[in-house]
N, CA, C, O and the ligand as a Tripos MOL2 file, in Angstrom:
@<TRIPOS>MOLECULE
protein
  269   267    68     0     0
PROTEIN
NO_CHARGES

@<TRIPOS>ATOM
      1 N           0.7590   -1.1950   -0.0440 N.3       1 MET1
      2 CA          0.0450    0.1190   -0.0670 C.3       1 MET1
      3 C           0.8660    1.2990   -0.0130 C.2       1 MET1
      4 O           1.7660    1.4100    0.8200 O.2       1 MET1
      5 N           0.6090    2.1450   -0.8260 N.am      2 VAL2
      6 CA          1.3510    3.3270   -0.9560 C.3       2 VAL2
      7 C           0.7700    4.5190   -0.0290 C.2       2 VAL2
      8 O          -0.3830    4.9130   -0.2030 O.2       2 VAL2
      9 N           1.5000    5.0060    0.8320 N.am      3 LYS3
     10 CA          1.0790    6.1750    1.6410 C.3       3 LYS3
     11 C           1.4160    7.4050    1.0100 C.2       3 LYS3
     12 O           2.5110    7.5420    0.4660 O.2       3 LYS3
     13 N           0.5120    8.3680    1.0400 N.am      4 LYS4
     14 CA          0.8120    9.6130    0.4100 C.3       4 LYS4
     15 C           1.2020   10.6430    1.5730 C.2       4 LYS4
     16 O           0.4910   11.6070    1.8550 O.2       4 LYS4
     17 N           2.3690   10.3480    2.1990 N.am      5 LEU5
     18 CA          2.7890   11.2160    3.2180 C.3       5 LEU5
     19 C           4.1780   11.7320    2.7170 C.2       5 LEU5
     20 O           4.8220   11.1240    1.8610 O.2       5 LEU5
     21 N           4.5560   12.7760    3.2460 N.am      6 ILE6
     22 CA          5.9220   13.3700    2.9900 C.3       6 ILE6
     23 C           6.8240   12.4610    3.8600 C.2       6 ILE6
     24 O           6.7090   12.4230    5.0850 O.2       6 ILE6
     25 N           7.6670   11.7820    3.2130 N.am      7 THR7
     26 CA          8.5760   10.8650    3.8730 C.3       7 THR7
     27 C           9.6970   11.6170    4.4190 C.2       7 THR7
     28 O           9.9750   12.7300    3.9740 O.2       7 THR7
     29 N          10.3870   11.0390    5.4080 N.am      8 PRO8
     30 CA         11.6570   11.7560    5.9580 C.3       8 PRO8
     31 C          12.6870   11.9940    4.8480 C.2       8 PRO8
     32 O          13.3590   13.0240    4.8030 O.2       8 PRO8
     33 N          12.7850   11.0030    3.9560 N.am      9 LEU9
     34 CA         13.7190   11.0730    2.9090 C.3       9 LEU9
     35 C          13.4060   12.3590    2.0020 C.2       9 LEU9
     36 O          14.3010   13.1120    1.6180 O.2       9 LEU9
     37 N          12.1580   12.5230    1.7230 N.am     10 GLN10
     38 CA         11.8000   13.7460    0.9260 C.3      10 GLN10
     39 C          12.1760   14.9810    1.5740 C.2      10 GLN10
     40 O          12.6640   15.9510    0.9930 O.2      10 GLN10
     41 N          11.8930   14.8830    2.9630 N.am     11 LYS11
     42 CA         12.2580   16.2340    3.7160 C.3      11 LYS11
     43 C          13.6270   16.3780    3.6090 C.2      11 LYS11
     44 O          14.0570   17.4810    3.2730 O.2      11 LYS11
     45 N          14.4800   15.3680    3.8560 N.am     12 VAL12
     46 CA         15.9580   15.5440    3.7030 C.3      12 VAL12
     47 C          16.3750   16.1320    2.3400 C.2      12 VAL12
     48 O          17.2060   17.0350    2.2400 O.2      12 VAL12
     49 N          15.7690   15.5830    1.3450 N.am     13 LEU13
     50 CA         16.0950   16.0810   -0.0920 C.3      13 LEU13
     51 C          15.8990   17.5970   -0.2350 C.2      13 LEU13
     52 O          16.7080   18.3410   -0.7890 O.2      13 LEU13
     53 N          14.7330   17.9770    0.3250 N.am     14 LEU14
     54 CA         14.2810   19.4960    0.1300 C.3      14 LEU14
     55 C          15.2600   20.1790    0.9620 C.2      14 LEU14
     56 O          15.8420   21.1330    0.4450 O.2      14 LEU14
     57 N          15.5560   19.8460    2.2070 N.am     15 GLN15
     58 CA         16.5430   20.5060    2.9550 C.3      15 GLN15
     59 C          17.8880   20.5840    2.3290 C.2      15 GLN15
     60 O          18.6880   21.4430    2.7020 O.2      15 GLN15
     61 N          18.1710   19.7460    1.4150 N.am     16 ARG16
     62 CA         19.4460   19.6650    0.5890 C.3      16 ARG16
     63 C          19.3720   20.5320   -0.7550 C.2      16 ARG16
     64 O          20.2960   20.7300   -1.5430 O.2      16 ARG16
     65 N          18.0100   21.0180   -0.8320 N.am     17 ARG17
     66 CA         17.7830   21.8250   -2.0900 C.3      17 ARG17
     67 C          17.6940   20.9790   -3.3510 C.2      17 ARG17
     68 O          17.9720   21.4050   -4.4720 O.2      17 ARG17
     69 N          17.2830   19.7400   -3.0730 N.am     18 LEU18
     70 CA         17.0610   18.8240   -4.1860 C.3      18 LEU18
     71 C          15.5440   18.4290   -4.4650 C.2      18 LEU18
     72 O          14.8020   18.2320   -3.5020 O.2      18 LEU18
     73 N          15.1320   18.3260   -5.6070 N.am     19 CYS19
     74 CA         13.8140   17.8120   -5.8660 C.3      19 CYS19
     75 C          13.5920   16.4950   -5.3140 C.2      19 CYS19
     76 O          14.3680   15.5980   -5.6430 O.2      19 CYS19
     77 N          12.5050   16.2220   -4.4080 N.am     20 PRO20
     78 CA         12.3100   14.8650   -3.8740 C.3      20 PRO20
     79 C          11.9390   13.8430   -4.9290 C.2      20 PRO20
     80 O          12.1390   12.6470   -4.7180 O.2      20 PRO20
     81 N          11.4260   14.2620   -6.0130 N.am     21 ALA21
     82 CA         11.0350   13.3570   -7.0390 C.3      21 ALA21
     83 C          12.0510   12.9060   -7.9420 C.2      21 ALA21
     84 O          12.1310   11.7120   -8.2320 O.2      21 ALA21
     85 N          12.8730   13.8060   -8.4320 N.am     22 CYS22
     86 CA         13.9900   13.4880   -9.3810 C.3      22 CYS22
     87 C          15.3140   13.7190   -8.9850 C.2      22 CYS22
     88 O          16.2570   13.3260   -9.6720 O.2      22 CYS22
     89 N          15.4740   14.3910   -7.8190 N.am     23 THR23
     90 CA         16.8260   14.6920   -7.1620 C.3      23 THR23
     91 C          17.6410   15.7230   -7.9250 C.2      23 THR23
     92 O          18.8410   15.8270   -7.6720 O.2      23 THR23
     93 N          17.0400   16.5250   -8.8800 N.am     24 ARG24
     94 CA         17.7410   17.5380   -9.4970 C.3      24 ARG24
     95 C          17.8830   18.6100   -8.5380 C.2      24 ARG24
     96 O          17.1400   18.6750   -7.5590 O.2      24 ARG24
     97 N          18.8700   19.5260   -8.7830 N.am     25 SER25
     98 CA         19.1410   20.6640   -7.8330 C.3      25 SER25
     99 C          17.9550   21.6300   -8.0430 C.2      25 SER25
    100 O          17.6320   21.9440   -9.1880 O.2      25 SER25
    101 N          17.3060   22.1030   -6.9740 N.am     26 LEU26
    102 CA         16.2470   23.1100   -7.1390 C.3      26 LEU26
    103 C          16.7640   24.5560   -7.3060 C.2      26 LEU26
    104 O          16.0140   25.4860   -7.6030 O.2      26 LEU26
    105 N          18.1050   24.6900   -7.0940 N.am     27 ASP27
    106 CA         18.7780   26.0520   -7.5130 C.3      27 ASP27
    107 C          18.7220   26.1630   -8.9980 C.2      27 ASP27
    108 O          18.8230   27.2760   -9.5140 O.2      27 ASP27
    109 N          18.5660   25.0820   -9.7290 N.am     28 LYS28
    110 CA         18.5260   25.1780  -11.2310 C.3      28 LYS28
    111 C          17.0770   25.1920  -11.7350 C.2      28 LYS28
    112 O          16.8380   25.3060  -12.9370 O.2      28 LYS28
    113 N          16.1040   25.0750  -10.8040 N.am     29 ALA29
    114 CA         14.7700   24.9890  -11.2640 C.3      29 ALA29
    115 C          14.3620   26.3580  -11.9120 C.2      29 ALA29
    116 O          14.8340   27.4310  -11.5350 O.2      29 ALA29
    117 N          13.4910   26.2320  -12.8670 N.am     30 ARG30
    118 CA         12.9810   27.4160  -13.5800 C.3      30 ARG30
    119 C          12.1300   28.2930  -12.8170 C.2      30 ARG30
    120 O          11.1680   27.8240  -12.2080 O.2      30 ARG30
    121 N          12.4050   29.5600  -12.7930 N.am     31 LEU31
    122 CA         11.6730   30.5110  -11.8860 C.3      31 LEU31
    123 C          10.3980   30.8750  -12.7530 C.2      31 LEU31
    124 O          10.4580   31.2970  -13.9080 O.2      31 LEU31
    125 N           9.2000   30.6440  -12.0120 N.am     32 LEU32
    126 CA          8.0410   30.8450  -12.7170 C.3      32 LEU32
    127 C           7.4240   32.1820  -12.3270 C.2      32 LEU32
    128 O           6.7440   32.8400  -13.1150 O.2      32 LEU32
    129 N           7.6910   32.5570  -11.0690 N.am     33 GLU33
    130 CA          7.1140   33.8490  -10.5290 C.3      33 GLU33
    131 C           7.8520   34.2940   -9.2900 C.2      33 GLU33
    132 O           8.1990   33.4840   -8.4310 O.2      33 GLU33
    133 N           8.0930   35.6070   -9.2050 N.am     34 SER34
    134 CA          8.6750   36.1820   -8.0950 C.3      34 SER34
    135 C           7.5940   36.9560   -7.2760 C.2      34 SER34
    136 O           7.0290   37.9170   -7.7990 O.2      34 SER34
    137 N           7.3020   36.5760   -6.0510 N.am     35 ARG35
    138 CA          6.0850   37.2500   -5.4450 C.3      35 ARG35
    139 C           6.4930   38.2330   -4.5080 C.2      35 ARG35
    140 O           7.6360   38.2400   -4.0500 O.2      35 ARG35
    141 N           5.5140   39.1730   -4.1550 N.am     36 ALA36
    142 CA          5.8760   40.3330   -3.2990 C.3      36 ALA36
    143 C           5.9810   39.8570   -1.8970 C.2      36 ALA36
    144 O           6.5350   40.5940   -1.0810 O.2      36 ALA36
    145 N           5.5090   38.7020   -1.5250 N.am     37 ASN37
    146 CA          5.6190   38.2330   -0.1870 C.3      37 ASN37
    147 C           6.9760   37.5880    0.2340 C.2      37 ASN37
    148 O           7.1790   37.0500    1.3230 O.2      37 ASN37
    149 N           7.8810   37.7200   -0.7890 N.am     38 GLY38
    150 CA          9.1920   37.1180   -0.4820 C.3      38 GLY38
    151 C           9.3300   35.6980   -0.7560 C.2      38 GLY38
    152 O          10.1680   35.0510   -0.1290 O.2      38 GLY38
    153 N           8.5910   35.1510   -1.6290 N.am     39 THR39
    154 CA          8.6960   33.8540   -2.0740 C.3      39 THR39
    155 C           8.8680   33.7790   -3.5690 C.2      39 THR39
    156 O           8.4120   34.6830   -4.2690 O.2      39 THR39
    157 N           9.5180   32.7200   -4.1110 N.am     40 ASN40
    158 CA          9.6820   32.3810   -5.6340 C.3      40 ASN40
    159 C           8.8660   31.1640   -5.8830 C.2      40 ASN40
    160 O           8.8790   30.2280   -5.0830 O.2      40 ASN40
    161 N           8.1920   31.1510   -6.9140 N.am     41 ILE41
    162 CA          7.4470   29.8120   -7.4320 C.3      41 ILE41
    163 C           8.4890   29.3590   -8.4450 C.2      41 ILE41
    164 O           8.8370   30.1210   -9.3470 O.2      41 ILE41
    165 N           8.9870   28.1580   -8.3180 N.am     42 VAL42
    166 CA          9.9180   27.6130   -9.1750 C.3      42 VAL42
    167 C           9.4130   26.1690   -9.6420 C.2      42 VAL42
    168 O           8.8030   25.4490   -8.8520 O.2      42 VAL42
    169 N           9.6790   25.7860  -10.9070 N.am     43 GLU43
    170 CA          9.2610   24.5350  -11.4360 C.3      43 GLU43
    171 C          10.5510   23.7430  -11.8550 C.2      43 GLU43
    172 O          11.4330   24.1550  -12.6090 O.2      43 GLU43
    173 N          10.4960   22.6000  -11.2610 N.am     44 CYS44
    174 CA         11.6030   21.5920  -11.5950 C.3      44 CYS44
    175 C          11.3440   21.0210  -12.9760 C.2      44 CYS44
    176 O          10.2350   20.9920  -13.5100 O.2      44 CYS44
    177 N          12.5640   20.5330  -13.5450 N.am     45 GLU45
    178 CA         12.4390   19.8970  -14.8940 C.3      45 GLU45
    179 C          11.4040   18.7480  -15.0020 C.2      45 GLU45
    180 O          10.9460   18.3820  -16.0850 O.2      45 GLU45
    181 N          11.0390   18.1620  -13.7130 N.am     46 CYS46
    182 CA         10.1350   17.0470  -13.8480 C.3      46 CYS46
    183 C           8.6240   17.7030  -13.6950 C.2      46 CYS46
    184 O           7.6680   16.9720  -13.4360 O.2      46 CYS46
    185 N           8.4990   18.8640  -13.8400 N.am     47 THR47
    186 CA          7.1740   19.6730  -13.7710 C.3      47 THR47
    187 C           6.6580   19.7740  -12.3670 C.2      47 THR47
    188 O           5.5660   20.3240  -12.2200 O.2      47 THR47
    189 N           7.2470   19.3500  -11.3910 N.am     48 ARG48
    190 CA          6.7790   19.6200   -9.9550 C.3      48 ARG48
    191 C           7.0630   21.1200   -9.5930 C.2      48 ARG48
    192 O           8.0800   21.6810  -10.0000 O.2      48 ARG48
    193 N           6.1850   21.7080   -8.8600 N.am     49 VAL49
    194 CA          6.3030   23.0720   -8.5520 C.3      49 VAL49
    195 C           6.5960   23.2770   -7.0170 C.2      49 VAL49
    196 O           6.0040   22.6540   -6.1360 O.2      49 VAL49
    197 N           7.5630   24.2100   -6.7980 N.am     50 PHE50
    198 CA          7.9890   24.4040   -5.4710 C.3      50 PHE50
    199 C           7.9310   25.9060   -5.1050 C.2      50 PHE50
    200 O           7.9860   26.7510   -5.9980 O.2      50 PHE50
    201 N           7.8230   26.2460   -3.8110 N.am     51 VAL51
    202 CA          7.8960   27.5500   -3.2790 C.3      51 VAL51
    203 C           9.2360   27.5750   -2.5570 C.2      51 VAL51
    204 O           9.6100   26.7550   -1.7180 O.2      51 VAL51
    205 N           9.9880   28.7680   -3.0610 N.am     52 TYR52
    206 CA         11.2560   29.0690   -2.3960 C.3      52 TYR52
    207 C          10.9620   30.2390   -1.4700 C.2      52 TYR52
    208 O          10.4210   31.2470   -1.9240 O.2      52 TYR52
    209 N          11.2900   30.1440   -0.2250 N.am     53 ASP53
    210 CA         11.1670   31.2760    0.7190 C.3      53 ASP53
    211 C          12.4620   32.0020    0.8230 C.2      53 ASP53
    212 O          13.4450   31.4090    1.2680 O.2      53 ASP53
    213 N          12.5330   33.2530    0.4420 N.am     54 LYS54
    214 CA         13.7670   33.9310    0.3760 C.3      54 LYS54
    215 C          14.3560   34.2350    1.7250 C.2      54 LYS54
    216 O          15.5710   34.2500    1.9220 O.2      54 LYS54
    217 N          13.3540   34.5020    2.7460 N.am     55 ASP55
    218 CA         13.8250   34.8540    4.0530 C.3      55 ASP55
    219 C          14.4700   33.5840    4.7740 C.2      55 ASP55
    220 O          15.5190   33.6310    5.4160 O.2      55 ASP55
    221 N          13.7220   32.4820    4.5820 N.am     56 LEU56
    222 CA         14.1650   31.3280    5.3860 C.3      56 LEU56
    223 C          15.1010   30.4540    4.5470 C.2      56 LEU56
    224 O          15.6310   29.4450    5.0120 O.2      56 LEU56
    225 N          15.2840   30.8850    3.2870 N.am     57 ASP57
    226 CA         16.1720   30.1040    2.4020 C.3      57 ASP57
    227 C          15.8820   28.7120    2.3020 C.2      57 ASP57
    228 O          16.8010   27.8970    2.3930 O.2      57 ASP57
    229 N          14.5230   28.2980    2.0980 N.am     58 THR58
    230 CA         14.1730   27.0290    2.1090 C.3      58 THR58
    231 C          13.2210   26.7340    0.9420 C.2      58 THR58
    232 O          12.5550   27.6140    0.3970 O.2      58 THR58
    233 N          13.2010   25.5190    0.6170 N.am     59 PHE59
    234 CA         12.1680   25.0790   -0.4880 C.3      59 PHE59
    235 C          11.0100   24.2120    0.1710 C.2      59 PHE59
    236 O          11.2440   23.5190    1.1620 O.2      59 PHE59
    237 N           9.7770   24.2760   -0.4030 N.am     60 ARG60
    238 CA          8.9270   23.3340    0.0450 C.3      60 ARG60
    239 C           7.8930   23.1750   -1.1380 C.2      60 ARG60
    240 O           7.7880   24.0610   -1.9860 O.2      60 ARG60
    241 N           7.1890   22.1080   -1.1730 N.am     61 ARG61
    242 CA          6.2720   21.7990   -2.1240 C.3      61 ARG61
    243 C           5.1580   22.9310   -2.1870 C.2      61 ARG61
    244 O           4.6520   23.4190   -1.1770 O.2      61 ARG61
    245 N           4.8420   23.2810   -3.4470 N.am     62 ALA62
    246 CA          3.7200   24.3720   -3.6710 C.3      62 ALA62
    247 C           2.4760   23.7390   -3.3200 C.2      62 ALA62
    248 O           2.3110   22.5760   -3.6900 O.2      62 ALA62
    249 N           1.4900   24.3790   -2.6020 N.am     63 LEU63
    250 CA          0.0660   23.9550   -2.3710 C.3      63 LEU63
    251 C          -0.7440   24.2270   -3.6090 C.2      63 LEU63
    252 O          -0.4190   25.1360   -4.3730 O.2      63 LEU63
    253 N          -1.7800   23.4710   -3.8240 N.am     64 GLN64
    254 CA         -2.6440   23.7660   -4.9770 C.3      64 GLN64
    255 C          -3.1040   25.2090   -5.1540 C.2      64 GLN64
    256 O          -3.1980   25.7550   -6.2530 O.2      64 GLN64
    257 N          -3.3820   25.7860   -3.9780 N.am     65 GLU65
    258 CA         -4.0110   27.0690   -4.1080 C.3      65 GLU65
    259 C          -2.9300   28.2000   -4.3770 C.2      65 GLU65
    260 O          -3.3050   29.3470   -4.6210 O.2      65 GLU65
    261 N          -1.6270   27.8770   -4.3330 N.am     66 GLU66
    262 CA         -0.6470   28.6930   -4.5860 C.3      66 GLU66
    263 C          -0.3470   28.7690   -6.0790 C.2      66 GLU66
    264 O           0.3730   29.6880   -6.4700 O.2      66 GLU66
    265 N          -0.7950   27.9560   -6.8750 N.am     67 LEU67
    266 CA         -0.5140   27.9180   -8.3200 C.3      67 LEU67
    267 C          -1.3370   28.5990   -9.1670 C.2      67 LEU67
    268 O          -1.1250   28.5840  -10.3800 O.2      67 LEU67
    269 ZN         12.0850   17.3700  -10.0720 Zn       68 ZN68
@<TRIPOS>BOND
     1     1     2 1
     2     2     3 1
     3     3     4 2
     4     3     5 am
     5     5     6 1
     6     6     7 1
     7     7     8 2
     8     7     9 am
     9     9    10 1
    10    10    11 1
    11    11    12 2
    12    11    13 am
    13    13    14 1
    14    14    15 1
    15    15    16 2
    16    15    17 am
    17    17    18 1
    18    18    19 1
    19    19    20 2
    20    19    21 am
    21    21    22 1
    22    22    23 1
    23    23    24 2
    24    23    25 am
    25    25    26 1
    26    26    27 1
    27    27    28 2
    28    27    29 am
    29    29    30 1
    30    30    31 1
    31    31    32 2
    32    31    33 am
    33    33    34 1
    34    34    35 1
    35    35    36 2
    36    35    37 am
    37    37    38 1
    38    38    39 1
    39    39    40 2
    40    39    41 am
    41    41    42 1
    42    42    43 1
    43    43    44 2
    44    43    45 am
    45    45    46 1
    46    46    47 1
    47    47    48 2
    48    47    49 am
    49    49    50 1
    50    50    51 1
    51    51    52 2
    52    51    53 am
    53    53    54 1
    54    54    55 1
    55    55    56 2
    56    55    57 am
    57    57    58 1
    58    58    59 1
    59    59    60 2
    60    59    61 am
    61    61    62 1
    62    62    63 1
    63    63    64 2
    64    63    65 am
    65    65    66 1
    66    66    67 1
    67    67    68 2
    68    67    69 am
    69    69    70 1
    70    70    71 1
    71    71    72 2
    72    71    73 am
    73    73    74 1
    74    74    75 1
    75    75    76 2
    76    75    77 am
    77    77    78 1
    78    78    79 1
    79    79    80 2
    80    79    81 am
    81    81    82 1
    82    82    83 1
    83    83    84 2
    84    83    85 am
    85    85    86 1
    86    86    87 1
    87    87    88 2
    88    87    89 am
    89    89    90 1
    90    90    91 1
    91    91    92 2
    92    91    93 am
    93    93    94 1
    94    94    95 1
    95    95    96 2
    96    95    97 am
    97    97    98 1
    98    98    99 1
    99    99   100 2
   100    99   101 am
   101   101   102 1
   102   102   103 1
   103   103   104 2
   104   103   105 am
   105   105   106 1
   106   106   107 1
   107   107   108 2
   108   107   109 am
   109   109   110 1
   110   110   111 1
   111   111   112 2
   112   111   113 am
   113   113   114 1
   114   114   115 1
   115   115   116 2
   116   115   117 am
   117   117   118 1
   118   118   119 1
   119   119   120 2
   120   119   121 am
   121   121   122 1
   122   122   123 1
   123   123   124 2
   124   123   125 am
   125   125   126 1
   126   126   127 1
   127   127   128 2
   128   127   129 am
   129   129   130 1
   130   130   131 1
   131   131   132 2
   132   131   133 am
   133   133   134 1
   134   134   135 1
   135   135   136 2
   136   135   137 am
   137   137   138 1
   138   138   139 1
   139   139   140 2
   140   139   141 am
   141   141   142 1
   142   142   143 1
   143   143   144 2
   144   143   145 am
   145   145   146 1
   146   146   147 1
   147   147   148 2
   148   147   149 am
   149   149   150 1
   150   150   151 1
   151   151   152 2
   152   151   153 am
   153   153   154 1
   154   154   155 1
   155   155   156 2
   156   155   157 am
   157   157   158 1
   158   158   159 1
   159   159   160 2
   160   159   161 am
   161   161   162 1
   162   162   163 1
   163   163   164 2
   164   163   165 am
   165   165   166 1
   166   166   167 1
   167   167   168 2
   168   167   169 am
   169   169   170 1
   170   170   171 1
   171   171   172 2
   172   171   173 am
   173   173   174 1
   174   174   175 1
   175   175   176 2
   176   175   177 am
   177   177   178 1
   178   178   179 1
   179   179   180 2
   180   179   181 am
   181   181   182 1
   182   182   183 1
   183   183   184 2
   184   183   185 am
   185   185   186 1
   186   186   187 1
   187   187   188 2
   188   187   189 am
   189   189   190 1
   190   190   191 1
   191   191   192 2
   192   191   193 am
   193   193   194 1
   194   194   195 1
   195   195   196 2
   196   195   197 am
   197   197   198 1
   198   198   199 1
   199   199   200 2
   200   199   201 am
   201   201   202 1
   202   202   203 1
   203   203   204 2
   204   203   205 am
   205   205   206 1
   206   206   207 1
   207   207   208 2
   208   207   209 am
   209   209   210 1
   210   210   211 1
   211   211   212 2
   212   211   213 am
   213   213   214 1
   214   214   215 1
   215   215   216 2
   216   215   217 am
   217   217   218 1
   218   218   219 1
   219   219   220 2
   220   219   221 am
   221   221   222 1
   222   222   223 1
   223   223   224 2
   224   223   225 am
   225   225   226 1
   226   226   227 1
   227   227   228 2
   228   227   229 am
   229   229   230 1
   230   230   231 1
   231   231   232 2
   232   231   233 am
   233   233   234 1
   234   234   235 1
   235   235   236 2
   236   235   237 am
   237   237   238 1
   238   238   239 1
   239   239   240 2
   240   239   241 am
   241   241   242 1
   242   242   243 1
   243   243   244 2
   244   243   245 am
   245   245   246 1
   246   246   247 1
   247   247   248 2
   248   247   249 am
   249   249   250 1
   250   250   251 1
   251   251   252 2
   252   251   253 am
   253   253   254 1
   254   254   255 1
   255   255   256 2
   256   255   257 am
   257   257   258 1
   258   258   259 1
   259   259   260 2
   260   259   261 am
   261   261   262 1
   262   262   263 1
   263   263   264 2
   264   263   265 am
   265   265   266 1
   266   266   267 1
   267   267   268 2
@<TRIPOS>SUBSTRUCTURE
     1 MET1         2 RESIDUE 1 A MET
     2 VAL2         6 RESIDUE 1 A VAL
     3 LYS3        10 RESIDUE 1 A LYS
     4 LYS4        14 RESIDUE 1 A LYS
     5 LEU5        18 RESIDUE 1 A LEU
     6 ILE6        22 RESIDUE 1 A ILE
     7 THR7        26 RESIDUE 1 A THR
     8 PRO8        30 RESIDUE 1 A PRO
     9 LEU9        34 RESIDUE 1 A LEU
    10 GLN10       38 RESIDUE 1 A GLN
    11 LYS11       42 RESIDUE 1 A LYS
    12 VAL12       46 RESIDUE 1 A VAL
    13 LEU13       50 RESIDUE 1 A LEU
    14 LEU14       54 RESIDUE 1 A LEU
    15 GLN15       58 RESIDUE 1 A GLN
    16 ARG16       62 RESIDUE 1 A ARG
    17 ARG17       66 RESIDUE 1 A ARG
    18 LEU18       70 RESIDUE 1 A LEU
    19 CYS19       74 RESIDUE 1 A CYS
    20 PRO20       78 RESIDUE 1 A PRO
    21 ALA21       82 RESIDUE 1 A ALA
    22 CYS22       86 RESIDUE 1 A CYS
    23 THR23       90 RESIDUE 1 A THR
    24 ARG24       94 RESIDUE 1 A ARG
    25 SER25       98 RESIDUE 1 A SER
    26 LEU26      102 RESIDUE 1 A LEU
    27 ASP27      106 RESIDUE 1 A ASP
    28 LYS28      110 RESIDUE 1 A LYS
    29 ALA29      114 RESIDUE 1 A ALA
    30 ARG30      118 RESIDUE 1 A ARG
    31 LEU31      122 RESIDUE 1 A LEU
    32 LEU32      126 RESIDUE 1 A LEU
    33 GLU33      130 RESIDUE 1 A GLU
    34 SER34      134 RESIDUE 1 A SER
    35 ARG35      138 RESIDUE 1 A ARG
    36 ALA36      142 RESIDUE 1 A ALA
    37 ASN37      146 RESIDUE 1 A ASN
    38 GLY38      150 RESIDUE 1 A GLY
    39 THR39      154 RESIDUE 1 A THR
    40 ASN40      158 RESIDUE 1 A ASN
    41 ILE41      162 RESIDUE 1 A ILE
    42 VAL42      166 RESIDUE 1 A VAL
    43 GLU43      170 RESIDUE 1 A GLU
    44 CYS44      174 RESIDUE 1 A CYS
    45 GLU45      178 RESIDUE 1 A GLU
    46 CYS46      182 RESIDUE 1 A CYS
    47 THR47      186 RESIDUE 1 A THR
    48 ARG48      190 RESIDUE 1 A ARG
    49 VAL49      194 RESIDUE 1 A VAL
    50 PHE50      198 RESIDUE 1 A PHE
    51 VAL51      202 RESIDUE 1 A VAL
    52 TYR52      206 RESIDUE 1 A TYR
    53 ASP53      210 RESIDUE 1 A ASP
    54 LYS54      214 RESIDUE 1 A LYS
    55 ASP55      218 RESIDUE 1 A ASP
    56 LEU56      222 RESIDUE 1 A LEU
    57 ASP57      226 RESIDUE 1 A ASP
    58 THR58      230 RESIDUE 1 A THR
    59 PHE59      234 RESIDUE 1 A PHE
    60 ARG60      238 RESIDUE 1 A ARG
    61 ARG61      242 RESIDUE 1 A ARG
    62 ALA62      246 RESIDUE 1 A ALA
    63 LEU63      250 RESIDUE 1 A LEU
    64 GLN64      254 RESIDUE 1 A GLN
    65 GLU65      258 RESIDUE 1 A GLU
    66 GLU66      262 RESIDUE 1 A GLU
    67 LEU67      266 RESIDUE 1 A LEU
    68 ZN68       269 GROUP 0 **** ****
């Protein structure tokens, strides 16, 4: 059975600025949008979308309502 949870491994990959799905560097992800609230919306080559928080210098998965 497949569980749809964020696994510890995925968390570690994000902390290392790597895409949890394909492990490409998120620093090389395509910038979709730079928002006024201090976040960037970036798209990995595997089409997954992430939010980069400039203040915290961290990546996380984008929520549906943020797209
Ligand atoms: Zn990816």
